[in-house]
TIZAZA-188744 format. One record per residue: x, y, z of N, C-alpha, C in turn; residue in one letter. Coordinates in pm, whole numbers, padded with zeros to 5 digits, always signed. Each point is the difference from the previous one (the first is absolute). Example, Ala and Ser with C-alpha at 12.3 -4.5 7.8 and 13.67 -1.06 7.14 Angstrom:
BEGIN
+01319-00569+00780-00089+00119+00000+00090+00120+00000A;-00035+00105-00072+00082+00119+00006-00077+00109+00073S;
! end
This chain:
BEGIN
+03732+16846+13942-00154-00050-00083-00054+00129+00056M;-00001+00023+00083-00016+00172+00063+00014+00092-00081L;+00160+00024-00010+00035+00069-00107-00072+00065-00115G;+00014-00194-00065-00057+00052-00125-00143+00017+00010S;-00103+00038+00045-00126+00048+00070+00024+00136+00029H;+00138+00061+00103-00048+00118+00018+00092+00091-00155L;+00075-00045-00070+00062+00026-00089-00129+00055-00178A;-00121-00088+00077-00091+00038-00070-00134+00101-00006G;-00001-00028+00122-00078+00075+00069+00120+00153+00019L;+00088+00024+00008+00076+00110-00026-00022+00097-00138R;+00019-00099-00091+00015+00027-00105-00154+00019-00077G;-00077-00044+00033-00149+00063-00053-00096+00043+00119G;+00038+00009+00142-00072+00078-00016-00016+00156+00061L;+00139+00070-00061-00010+00147-00077-00084+00049-00089E;+00068-00110-00096-00104+00030-00126-00136-00063+00021T;-00052-00057+00020-00127-00004+00005-00081+00100+00087A;+00090+00125+00115-00111+00014+00073+00030+00189-00082L;+00119+00007-00077-00023+00077-00049-00126-00028-00124L;-00020-00098-00087+00003+00015-00123-00156-00016+00062L;-00069-00061+00134-00163+00021-00010-00011+00161+00112G;+00052-00008+00068-00025+00175-00011-00020+00093-00100L;+00119-00006-00155-00040+00050-00133-00154-00062-00036F;+00005-00101+00007-00117-00048-00046-00189+00099+00079A;+00040+00016+00114-00122+00091+00069+00048+00158-00022V;+00112+00049-00018+00033+00154-00014-00081+00032-00101W;+00025-00071-00089-00019+00027-00158-00161+00055-00012L;-00055-00131+00051-00108+00092-00049-00099+00041+00083P;+00018+00065+00120-00049+00085+00112+00096+00165-00066R;+00108+00004-00147+00052+00104+00005-00078+00037-00154T;-00063-00021-00069-00063-00016-00118-00030+00115-00033A;-00112+00064+00114-00031+00140-00063+00086+00041+00012R;+00149+00061+00054+00086+00015+00068+00037+00030-00153A;+00042-00114-00079+00067-00028-00128-00135+00106-00144A;-00068-00023+00048-00117+00062-00085+00050+00156+00001R;+00055+00068+00055-00011+00145+00072+00119+00029-00058A;+00067-00019-00019+00124+00041-00034+00054+00144+00014A;+00089+00051-00003+00011+00131+00074+00002+00059-00204P;+00089-00076-00015-00008+00060-00177-00130-00003-00048D;-00118-00093+00045-00056+00039-00096-00051-00146-00069G;+00024-00121-00007+00067-00065-00090-00096-00141+00070M;-00111+00006-00115-00078-00118+00064+00040-00133-00015E;-00033-00110+00119+00084-00151+00005-00138-00112-00022W;+00123-00049-00160-00081+00003-00087-00036-00213+00071R;+00070-00035+00042+00020-00138-00004-00075-00041+00147D;-00026+00075+00094-00065-00019+00086+00039-00062+00094G;-00049-00026+00128+00095-00109+00100-00062-00115-00071V;-00011-00097-00051+00053-00114-00092+00074-00010-00066G;+00019+00081-00097+00157+00037-00035+00111+00015+00095G;+00034+00111+00093+00104-00016+00094-00029-00139+00074R;-00096-00102+00035+00027-00099+00046+00047-00158-00111S;-00090+00019-00055+00110-00121-00130+00163+00055-00029R;+00060+00180+00007+00118-00025+00004+00052-00043+00130A;-00074+00033+00105+00077-00043+00072+00097-00162+00016L;-00170-00075-00008+00028-00170+00016+00098-00047-00130W;-00066+00095-00085+00133-00098-00146+00164+00069+00043R;+00007+00124+00058+00158+00025+00026+00038-00104+00091G;-00055+00003+00160+00021-00123-00008+00043-00151-00037A;-00082-00042-00030+00008-00084-00075+00133-00038-00160A;+00015+00190-00042+00120-00030-00104+00139+00034+00145A;-00024+00038+00092+00130-00005+00090+00027-00129+00036G;-00151-00126+00056+00048-00065+00050+00108-00118-00076A;-00103+00006-00112+00083-00065-00147+00118+00014-00021V;+00023+00097-00014+00157+00075-00039+00103-00023+00153A;-00036-00013+00103+00062-00101+00069+00029-00079+00022A;-00098-00074-00052-00016-00158+00022+00124-00057-00078S;-00063+00106-00109+00125-00006-00135+00167-00054+00013A;+00030+00168+00024+00120+00018+00062+00064-00028+00136L;-00078-00060+00098+00090-00126+00098-00004-00131-00035G;-00104-00092-00101+00042-00074-00089+00083+00041-00050A;+00078+00077-00106+00112-00009-00051+00142-00018+00059A;-00060+00075+00126+00091+00058+00122+00038-00181+00043L;-00020-00046+00052-00071-00146+00065+00075-00087-00097E;-00014-00034-00098+00026-00081-00153+00088+00012-00053F;+00047+00158-00034+00094+00098-00083+00109-00005-00037G;+00065+00003-00063+00165+00042+00042-00009+00113+00085P;-00104+00107-00037+00058+00129+00105-00020-00037+00160L;+00106+00113+00028-00034-00009+00215+00016+00160+00008A;-00067+00032+00097+00007+00131+00035+00133+00063+00125L;+00041+00048+00012+00085+00013+00096-00090+00037+00111T;+00101+00067+00174-00112+00009+00068-00019+00175-00027P;+00083+00081-00086-00006+00126-00005-00141+00031-00091T;+00042-00104-00076-00136-00033-00103-00113+00028+00018A;-00051-00163+00105-00087+00021+00053-00052+00073+00109W;+00073+00118+00080-00062+00126+00113-00035+00051-00134R;+00111+00061-00195-00045+00087-00013-00199-00045-00076V;-00002-00127-00078-00097-00024-00043-00073-00013+00114V;-00024+00000+00112-00133+00014+00142+00010+00157+00028S;+00074+00068+00021+00002+00108+00020-00069+00132-00090G;+00051-00032-00130-00078+00146-00113-00129-00085-00040V;-00054-00051+00033-00132-00053-00030-00107+00021+00114P;+00079-00044+00067-00083+00086+00192-00005+00141+00007S;+00063+00102-00032+00053+00130-00047-00128+00034-00114V;+00048-00144-00134-00095+00151-00030-00199-00057+00001A;-00034-00142+00106-00133-00053+00012-00015+00144+00080A;+00062+00049+00092-00068+00101+00114+00002+00106-00113V;+00042+00037-00040-00012+00144-00081-00138-00008-00095V;-00032-00109-00047-00097-00017-00038-00162-00043+00088C;+00045+00006+00112-00097-00028+00117-00027+00123+00052L;+00097-00008+00010+00006+00199+00045-00149+00117-00097A;+00060-00008-00110-00042+00081-00129-00157-00043+00007L;-00034-00116+00035-00079-00057-00013-00121+00060+00104A;+00075+00014+00173-00122+00021+00068-00017+00073-00002V;+00119+00122-00026-00005+00153+00040-00040+00059-00120L;+00065-00059-00120-00097+00115-00137-00106-00143-00060R;-00151-00019+00098-00006-00134-00090-00087+00014-00147P;-00015+00177-00031-00040+00022-00155+00065-00066-00082D;+00207+00011+00059+00065-00012-00136-00039-00118+00017R;-00062-00143+00032+00039-00141+00041-00085-00052-00162A;+00054+00036-00142-00054-00047-00064+00050-00160-00031R;-00081-00121-00108+00011-00080-00048+00156-00049-00024P;+00028+00041-00076+00163-00047+00004+00152+00024+00163G;-00065+00070-00011+00101+00055+00175-00057-00111+00128F;-00134-00023+00002-00045-00114+00050+00013-00118-00043V;+00049-00035-00079+00018-00142-00058+00197+00038+00023A;+00047+00113-00024+00160-00059+00084+00022+00020+00153A;-00072+00021+00035+00012+00018+00121-00004-00110+00030T;-00110-00039-00015-00058-00202+00049+00089-00054-00040A;+00104+00032-00123+00084-00098-00056+00143-00043+00138F;+00043+00184-00006+00107-00020+00128+00017-00074+00113L;-00166+00049+00046-00048-00053+00170+00055-00166-00001V;-00100-00037-00173+00013-00150+00020+00183-00072-00013V;+00053+00059-00112+00098-00026-00003+00156+00008+00038A;-00002+00102+00110+00018+00067+00121+00086-00122+00104R;-00079-00028-00026-00024-00146+00107+00031-00150-00047E;-00126+00025-00108+00028-00094-00058+00113-00133-00069G;+00162+00153-00063+00088-00147-00083+00025-00040+00150L;+00017+00055+00140+00099-00038+00103-00122-00190+00051A;-00082+00038-00008-00041-00080+00008-00064-00149-00025T;-00015+00053-00150-00021-00091-00114+00163-00097-00002A;+00068+00092-00009+00168-00066-00006+00046-00140+00168V;-00102+00051+00029+00005-00096+00128-00089-00110-00017F;-00135+00012-00089-00083-00080+00053+00062-00125-00154V;+00025+00058-00088+00125-00030-00097+00107-00103+00074W;+00055+00065+00053+00091-00057+00145-00065-00135+00014A;-00098-00036+00062-00108-00047+00136-00045-00132-00159T;+00011+00058-00141-00098-00103-00106+00123-00071-00042V;+00101-00005-00064+00153-00002+00035+00040-00136+00123S;-00009+00052+00076+00011-00054+00170-00053-00105-00039A;-00160+00022-00049-00067-00183+00088-00038-00078-00141A;+00160+00061-00180-00007-00118-00079+00053-00050+00049R;+00132+00031+00044+00138-00101+00074-00136-00140+00025D;+00110-00057-00017-00035-00142+00071+00045-00006+00182E;+00085+00030+00009-00010+00028+00166-00120+00055+00029A;-00047+00120-00089-00069+00152+00056-00110-00028+00088G;-00120+00091-00004-00094-00012+00064-00114+00117-00058S;-00145-00038-00027-00077+00145+00039-00022+00035+00078A;+00042-00073+00079-00043+00070+00135+00013+00217+00043G;+00131+00002-00039+00025+00135-00005-00120+00112-00121P;-00021-00083-00099-00030+00035-00124-00161+00021+00049L;-00065-00093+00078-00158+00034+00059-00005+00118+00096G;+00107+00009+00061-00009+00113+00125-00016+00129-00107M;+00083-00015-00006+00077+00124-00094-00121+00054-00039V;-00149-00083-00078-00104+00020-00091-00063+00067+00105L;+00009-00062+00097-00117+00007+00148+00014+00110+00049L;+00157+00028+00003-00009+00162+00086+00004+00091-00144G;+00002+00015-00105-00086+00093-00141-00110-00038+00055L;-00067-00094+00005-00216-00037+00042+00003+00082+00143A;+00011-00013+00005+00053+00100+00178-00007+00130-00002V;+00052+00059-00119+00047+00144-00035-00103+00058-00045A;-00124-00055-00122-00043-00021-00058-00151+00030+00085A;+00030-00070+00050-00125+00032+00132-00043+00042+00067L;+00167+00006+00060-00037+00164+00084-00024+00179-00095L;+00085+00011-00121-00035+00078-00064-00175+00019-00060G;-00046-00115+00000-00156-00002-00067-00064+00028+00120W;+00034-00056+00185-00083+00061+00101+00003+00144-00005A;+00106+00042+00009+00022+00147-00013-00072+00151-00151V;+00050-00100-00040-00099+00063-00092-00146+00003-00051H;-00014-00061+00090-00191-00065-00003-00064+00049+00157T;+00161+00080+00123-00037-00010+00100-00024+00175-00050G;+00110+00088-00055-00031+00114-00003-00134+00057-00130V;+00005-00109-00088-00103+00034-00125-00170+00006+00072R;-00038-00053+00122-00112+00011+00098-00001+00106+00044C;+00071+00082-00002+00012+00105+00052-00111+00163-00080L;-00072+00065+00051-00040+00154-00080+00094-00012-00102P;-00009+00058-00102+00042+00027-00183+00143+00113+00022P;-00046+00091+00170+00105+00141-00013+00116-00063+00128R;-00087-00113+00077+00126-00024+00060+00063-00092-00028R;-00028-00113-00103+00107-00081-00041+00003+00024-00031S;+00025+00085-00118+00080+00050-00079+00145+00100+00038A;-00080+00067+00161+00144+00054+00075+00115-00121+00044A;-00099-00078+00069+00108-00084+00050+00025-00114-00098W;-00032+00004-00083+00103-00124-00077+00078+00123-00029A;+00022+00103-00046+00087+00046-00006+00102+00107+00007G;-00013-00071+00181+00040+00022+00143+00082-00150+00030G;-00069-00078-00075+00069-00106+00068+00123-00030-00174A;-00045+00053-00108+00144-00046-00091+00121+00115+00015L;-00015+00109+00110+00092+00046-00025+00100-00029+00120L;-00079-00093+00074+00068-00053+00159+00056-00118-00084V;-00050-00117-00070+00085-00069-00098+00097+00094-00069V;-00043+00053-00094+00074+00006-00091+00163+00119+00064A;-00022+00112+00135+00082+00010+00049+00120-00139+00056A;-00047-00084+00040+00093-00191-00033+00106-00038-00109G;-00085+00019-00060+00020-00049-00090+00146+00113-00041V;-00047+00148-00035+00165+00094+00045+00076-00016+00001L;-00034-00046+00181+00110+00016+00084+00101-00161-00041A;-00089-00079-00056+00048-00179-00041+00076+00006-00121Q;-00047+00117-00111+00105+00038-00135+00130+00057+00047G;-00074+00122+00101+00168+00125+00056+00053-00119+00042V;-00009-00087+00075+00107-00095+00069+00087-00074-00115R;-00086-00103-00072+00083-00019-00079+00103+00045-00108E;-00073+00112-00053+00145+00140-00084+00091+00020+00118L;-00012-00007+00079+00091+00068+00185+00122-00136-00033E;-00123-00111+00049+00095-00117+00016+00165-00049-00149D;-00143+00100-00150+00048-00028-00097+00196+00064-00039A;-00038+00136+00021+00086+00105-00013+00059+00006+00181V;+00014+00007+00103+00027-00081+00053-00028-00053+00124A;+00160-00153-00028-00149-00095+00132+00068+00015+00117P;+00010+00106+00031+00019-00016+00197-00118+00114+00014G;-00087+00092-00111-00086+00061+00058+00057+00170-00062G;-00077+00055-00005+00054+00171-00065-00003+00031+00130A;-00134-00003+00083+00068+00073+00123+00066-00109+00115L;+00046-00034+00143+00072-00106+00052-00103+00006+00090P;-00006-00165+00004-00067-00045+00119-00171+00020-00009G;-00107-00049+00044-00082-00089+00026-00157+00145+00026R;-00077-00020-00043-00107+00123+00081-00031-00090+00140A;+00010-00158-00006-00087-00089+00129+00010-00125-00078F;+00016-00100+00121+00002-00134-00030-00122-00010+00064D;-00060-00107-00082-00106-00069+00064+00029-00158-00009L;+00098-00116-00072-00031-00048-00035-00001-00138+00108G;+00010+00053+00155-00025-00043+00063-00152-00091+00016G;-00063+00085-00001-00181+00043+00020-00029-00084-00096A;-00013+00085-00112-00023-00019-00107+00060-00064-00125V;+00100-00081-00034+00040-00070-00074-00123-00056-00112S;+00143+00071-00162-00096-00066-00166-00044-00159+00032P;+00089-00075+00111+00004-00171+00011-00166-00009+00024D;-00066+00041+00064-00092-00007+00083-00134+00089-00050R;-00149-00003+00003-00058+00012-00015-00019+00164+00012W;+00026+00038+00119-00022+00125+00013+00113+00104-00063P;+00080-00043-00009+00072+00072-00112+00016-00008-00143G;-00094-00154-00025+00013+00063-00144-00175+00070-00039A;-00053+00032+00097-00134+00044-00044+00013+00162+00039L;+00171+00015+00066+00025+00158+00023+00092+00061-00120L;+00041-00081-00066+00094-00002-00110-00125+00000-00163E;-00046-00068+00008-00120-00048-00084-00081+00152-00036G;-00037+00069+00147-00175+00068-00025+00117+00152+00012V;+00047-00004+00075+00123+00099-00007+00131+00067-00077F;+00037-00167-00046+00114+00098-00052+00137+00005+00038G;-00013-00052+00169+00129+00063+00124+00018-00100-00004V;+00151-00079+00074+00078-00045+00025-00036-00001+00132R;+00045-00071+00059+00116+00010+00162+00066+00032+00046P;+00124+00042-00110+00110+00110+00001-00002+00123-00027D;-00116+00134-00017+00016+00088-00161+00144+00061+00046P;+00051+00043-00090+00105+00076-00042-00024+00151+00041S;+00058+00118+00013-00043+00152+00024-00073+00014-00093V;+00082-00014-00144-00063+00062-00103-00170-00064-00040L;+00031-00121+00018-00155-00038+00012-00069+00044+00040Q;-00026+00039+00122-00067+00041+00142-00071+00211-00134V;+00160-00004+00060-00055+00142-00141-00051+00022-00057A;+00014-00117-00096-00070-00014-00118-00125+00057-00002V;-00058-00117+00107-00130-00074+00031-00092+00124+00053W;+00107+00055+00065-00068+00108+00142-00064+00106-00140A;+00082+00073-00088+00002+00101-00124-00060+00006-00050L;-00026-00204-00043-00165+00051-00097-00095-00016+00037F;+00044-00046+00137-00173-00061-00009-00078+00108+00080L;+00048+00076+00099-00060+00143+00102-00047+00108-00166V;+00106+00017-00072-00030+00127-00159-00193-00104+00018P;+00109-00096-00033-00163-00106-00085-00100-00004+00100A;-00031+00014+00113-00096-00007+00025-00057+00133+00033F;+00104+00112-00018-00026+00176+00056-00133+00059-00120V;+00090-00088-00145-00104+00005-00134-00114-00077-00023R;+00038-00177+00097-00112-00061-00071-00130+00026+00090A;-00134-00034-00122-00169+00073+00057-00004-00047+00176P;-00100+00042+00027-00027+00012+00180-00032-00138-00048A;-00046-00088+00131+00056+00015+00114+00126-00023+00075P;+00125-00032-00139+00105-00038+00036+00083+00131-00026V;+00016+00096-00032+00002+00124-00019-00016+00122+00057G;+00064+00084+00047-00101+00146+00017-00023+00069-00031F;+00013+00004-00171-00013+00099-00132-00161-00030+00007G;-00009-00032-00163-00124-00028-00034-00072-00057+00010R;-00119-00003+00027-00113-00109+00035-00082-00074-00166S;+00035+00067-00115-00006-00103-00066+00093-00071-00122L;-00031-00041-00036+00135-00045-00141+00040+00121-00115P;+00067+00009-00038+00056+00121-00054-00145+00014-00195V;+00003+00108+00047-00171-00035-00189-00145-00043+00070G;-00014-00024+00151-00150+00021+00016-00006+00087+00030V;+00072+00114+00072-00069+00179+00006-00032+00032-00143E;+00127+00020-00059-00058-00011-00139-00088-00036-00088E;-00033-00117+00021-00128-00093-00025-00148+00073+00024Q;-00020+00032+00136-00116+00103+00084-00008+00072-00036K;+00128+00083-00056-00007+00164-00065-00068-00014-00141R;-00009-00072-00026-00002-00015-00140-00141-00030-00038T;-00038-00123+00124-00141-00050-00005-00141+00121+00084D;+00065+00073+00055-00064+00124+00029+00000+00131-00110A;+00077-00052-00083-00009+00096-00064-00079-00013-00166R;-00038-00126+00020-00040-00113-00101-00170+00039+00022A;+00007-00040+00108-00188-00037-00001-00008+00072+00176G;+00045+00056+00085-00045+00086+00070-00023+00087-00023G;-00128+00062+00019-00086+00147+00016+00036+00100+00156G;-00018+00104-00144+00026+00113+00090-00118-00008+00201A;+00163+00080+00074-00070+00007+00077-00111+00094+00172G;-00049-00001+00057-00032+00159+00078+00018+00129-00029P;+00003+00075-00100+00015+00075-00039+00137+00066-00092G;+00001-00109-00073+00104-00018-00156-00025+00104-00058A;-00150+00066-00046-00049+00065-00118+00049-00069-00135G;-00060+00139-00073-00041-00139-00145+00210-00038-00021P;+00047+00065-00001+00139-00031-00075+00010-00109+00018R;+00054-00075+00158+00014-00116+00060-00104-00082-00064A;-00088+00047-00022-00084-00074+00042-00025-00079-00205A;+00101+00070-00073-00053+00040-00143+00148-00124-00011R;+00142+00007+00120+00093-00075+00019+00003-00173+00043R;-00147+00068+00111-00059-00150+00107+00039-00090-00137G;-00176+00064-00093-00097-00068-00080-00024-00151+00027G;-00059+00021+00158-00087-00167+00074-00075+00099+00027G;-00106-00130+00089-00048+00038+00155-00119+00164-00022G;-00031-00055-00163-00109+00112-00076+00061+00067+00039G;+00105+00068-00074+00087+00076+00001-00021+00065-00167G;+00058+00043-00077+00007+00070-00079+00043-00119-00106A;-00077-00009-00147+00067-00055-00093+00108+00060-00064D;+00030-00070-00136+00149+00103-00007+00018+00133-00069P;-00148+00027-00076-00026+00120-00014-00011+00100+00123G;-00087-00014+00077-00024+00026+00125-00133+00050+00010G;-00030-00068-00091-00202+00071-00028-00060-00010+00111E;-00001-00143+00076-00051+00017+00099-00051+00095+00062R;+00154+00060+00030+00025+00088+00128-00132+00110-00073V;+00016+00074-00102-00022+00116-00050-00127-00089-00014R;-00097-00116-00063-00125+00014+00043-00001+00048+00146D;+00033-00029+00121+00003-00008+00092-00035+00157+00079G;+00098+00071-00078-00024+00118+00041-00112+00077-00038A;-00092-00041-00154-00026+00052-00050-00189-00025+00052R;+00026-00140+00043-00138-00034+00105+00011+00033+00148R;+00097+00114+00022-00017+00034+00137-00037+00127-00071A;-00027+00102-00033-00001+00140-00074+00104+00048-00027G;+00094-00045-00032+00085+00066-00022+00093-00023-00149G;+00079+00130-00039+00097-00066-00195+00089-00122+00014G;+00012+00022-00106+00081-00146-00032+00163+00089+00078P;+00022+00037+00070+00121+00060+00091-00046-00013+00077D;-00139-00059+00094-00003+00023+00077-00050+00158+00089G;-00045+00098-00055-00024+00089+00034-00172+00034+00014H;-00046+00070+00048-00125+00040-00042-00042+00022-00107A;-00142-00070-00065+00048+00094-00169-00154+00105+00034G;
! end
């Protein structure tokens, strides 16, 4: 019973965290999306991206559930190598999409957001769906029991509750801080997803591991058959015995991503891409000329008591002061 519960928890926790954090990240970066460097306006707004997120997630859940049912009750079956490839490729693709969304929020159009959510749900949803349908099949047998199915669903419910709690907690922060922390947490979880996908592909290509040996083994302390190990694997996507290649990929992805990510997670920009461009655009459109900027700067600024587009107020002010239109005494 406990194993079924932890399987549901591991299968749903990583997905719930990614969706919950992504749902915070999207509205907090709406301004950056509207200020795309190429000058394109964001016409769908925050609501369009949020709807795309949940539509993509729902499509991923439906697709995973349908394919899982076909594999469980149909004549088709995947070999262990095929399973590893099916698990590894979507994981790598989902991480690429998440990293692009976090590091380049101005490029996160609704279609891109929907595809990202689809991959996030489908990558882990297929294995979870197969497990759920297996428990359904077992419960239908005469000697079967519905207990394992209930425990799996309970694990998925706990995962959804934890994802909602993280979403609510990060959302309560001030907008800029919540965007930065949501982006940083997304990168941490995505690094685990990438490492997990790389391990699946590594086992598919070289069952003994592309690099011999394991980086470390914490199986005795944090066994996946217990709550601490299930939470560790569900949150960070790291097994107690990661391979050397798995740890290397995790570090090579996460460290540069943190350097590139918005502060306080990274060490570079303190604002998302596009916000600085938007500030400069706002200053040019509505800001007035500063002290001592002169008539030319006033004509460019166009606000705050400066000149109108034709510069008539500047010339009128010069005339009232006793000067000619060009500013010299008449």
